[in-house]
N, C-alpha and C positions, 0 to 999 in steps of 0.2 A: 473331406475324405475323398480319395481317388481310387480308381480301380483298374483292373486288368481283365481283358477278355481273352479266353483261350478258345480259339476256333478249332474244332476237332478234339476238344478236351474230354470227350466221353470215354475214350479208350486209348491204349498204347502210349506213345510218347507224349501226346497232348494231355492225356490224363495225368501222367507223371509231372508234366510242367505245371498243370493247374494245382496239383497237390503241393508241390514244392513252393510255388508262389504263395499259396494260402498259409503254409507252414511258416513262411518268412514274413507274414504279416500283411500281405496284399489282400484287398477285397477282390474276389475272383468271381467272374461269371463265365460259365462254360457254354459255348455255342456248338451245337452238333446237329447232324441230320436227324438222329434219333436220340432221345434222352436215354442215358444208361439206366439200368435197373436200380443201381445205387449211385448217387452223386459222388463225384470225387471228394475225398476228405477235405473239409474246409471251404468248399465252393459254396457261395451264398446264393447262386442262381444257376439254373440249367435251362437253357432256352433252345428250342428246336429251330433250325434254319437250314435251308438248302443254299449253299454258297454259290450255286449256279444262277441264282435269282438276285440281281443287284438290289431290287426293291425290298426283298425279304431280308437281305443283309442289313440295309439301312434301318429297317424296322426292328430287327433283333438287337442291333447296337443301341438304338434308342431305348429299348426295353432294358437292356443291360445297364445303361446309365441311370435309368429310373430306379433300378434295384440296388446298384452298388456305388453310385456316384459318378462324377466325371471320369472319363477314361483317360489315363495317362500311359497305359501300356497295352500291347496286343501281341499275342502269339498266334501265328497261323500254322496249325499242324494238321489241317484237314487234307485228306487225300484218299485216293482209291487206286487200286492196281488190278489188272486182269492178267492171268497167266495164259496168254494166247500167242502162238507163233505168228510172225508178221503176215505170212501168206494166208492165215486163217482168220484174221481179225475182220469182223463185220463193221460197216460204217457206224452203226449204232453204238457198238462197244468202243470204237475209237473216239467218237464224240463224247461219250460219258467221261472217259478218263481225261481228255483234254479239257472239257468243260469244268470238271471238279478241280483238277490239279493246276490248271493254268488260268483259265478264266475266273474260277472261284477265288484263287489267290489274289488276282487283280481286283475283283469285286470287293474283297475284304480290305486290301491295302488302300485302295483309292478312297473308300468310305472312311476308314480310320484316319488316313492322312488328312482329309478335310477337317475332321474333328480336332486332330492334334494341331493343325495349322491355325485354326480359329482360336485356340487357347494358348498358343505359344510353344507348343512342342509336345513330344511324347516319344515312346520307344516302341519299335515294331521289330519282332523277330519272326522270320519265316523258316520253318523247319522243312528240310527236304530229305533226300535219301542218297546214300552212296551210289545208287544206281544211276544218278544223273552224271556222275563222273566216271563210273565204271559200268557202262551199259551191258545189259543181259538180253540176249536175243528174244526170249519169250516175253519180255516186258517192253516191246518196241513202242507201244503207245505211251506207256508210263515214262520210259526214258525220254521220249520226244517232249513230253510236257515238262520234265525236269530240266532239260537242256535248253529250252526256249528262252 
């Protein structure tokens, strides 16, 4: 049996992806910064992880495999946004958004790609936002992460 991880699957689009994958017969593990009060329907595991930490990502993926079997699919839907005009963004806020949305995506993709490569393949889907193609001024750090 093989499984799919949905990173950012505790809410929003990620949660909808997790539920649809489970409905269609996939073994699903949700990875999210905070476990939701109720797990997405059909998810077999919910694992807390901070995508900014590459070691934590590796550990969470290992736990997911222990619980749902070898991973052959991954959806990356984790992200954060702050509504702050460009001239008001503090460095700490900028760093948070870039670290979650850009570095976090790379941490997940690189870890999953190594696993897929070792077993001959897999599928990876990265969910983004229309704001990457149609920037909005109050989301300058968010837009920057999406366009990078």
